[in-house]
N, C-alpha and C positions, 0 to 999 in steps of 0.2 A: 500337401502344400503345392499349389499351382502358382508359379511365378511367371509373369509375362515378360518376355525378353525378346530383343531384336538381334538378329545375326547380321553383323556388318562384315563386308568383304572388301579387301583392298584390291583395287583394280590394277592390272598390269599396265605400266606406262613405258613407252619406248623413249628414252631421253636422248637429247642431242649430244650430251656429254656426261660421262660418269667418271668421277675421280675418287680413288681410294687413298687415304693417308692416315698416319697415326693420329689417334684421337687427342693425344697430348699435344701434338704439334698444332692441330686445329684449334684447341683451347688456347694455346699460347698466342697464336696469331689473332684470334678474336679478342683476347684480353688486351693485347698491345694496341690494336686498332680502335678499340672502344674508348681508349683514353683520348684519342684525337678526333673522333668523328662519330656521327650518329648512324651513318650508313656505310656499308661495305659493298664494293663491286667485285664480283667473282667473274673473271674472264678466263675462258678456256679456248686455246687453239690446239692444233696438232702438236705444237712444240712446247707449250707451257701452260701452267696454271698460275693465274695472277690474282692476288688479293690486293685491292687498292682502295683509296678513298676518293670520294667525289670532290671534296672541298679543298684538298691540299695539292700543291704541285708535285710532291714526291709520292712515290708508290712503294708499297711493301710487296715484294714478289716472292713467289716460290716457283722455280723452274721445274718442270716435270721430267727433265732428262735424268735417267737413272744415276749418272755419275755425280749430279749436282743436288739431288733431292731425294726424299723418301716418298714423295707423292707419285702415284702411278695413274697414268691415263688409261682408262679401259677402252676397248675397241669402240670407235664411234663412226659408223658409216656415213651418217648425215653430216658430220663435222667437215668433211671434205668440201662441202658446198659453202658453209659459212661458219664463222666462229660464234661461240656462245658468250654472252655478257649479260649478267643480271645483277640488279641492285637489291640488297636486303637490309632491313633495319638491324642495327647492332643489338638492340634489346632482345630480339628473337634469336639471333645467333648465339648470344650469351646464354639464353635459356637452354639451347641444345648442348652447350658445353658442360652443363651440370651433369650430364649422363656419361661423361668421358670415363668414369670409373667402371662402367658396365661393359665396355668393350675396348680392345686395344686399337681398333681401326674404325674410322668413320667413312661412309660412302656418301658422296655428294652427287646427286643426279640433277642436271640442269636441262631445262626444256624451254626453248624460245617460244614466246607467245604468238608469234605470227610469222 
C-alpha cells in the first residue's frame, strides 16, 4: 500500500515575549474575560503580564513578579526596546483552553508584527 503524505515542519520563531503560566490559571482568566468581551489584549513588559479588555475601563491583570503571581516571564532580549501588546479573539483563546487537561503549563509566545 502506497500512501501519499506530506511532511510538515514547524519553523523556529524568535518571539518578542514568552510567558509560562499554569494552564488552569490561563483557562480561568479566559473564561472570566469571555463573559465580558469578545477580544482580549495580552500585554507584556519587563515587569508584568496583563490580560485586559478593549471595551471596558477596568483591566484584569496578572503581575509577573514571582511574589505576586505564578506567571513567569522568560528571557526576552528584544523586550528591552519595546513592550509587546497583541489582541486576540476570545473564541480562539477559549478553543486553546480545551487542551488544559493535557499539560499543567501553557507557554504563550508573542511577536510584534512590525
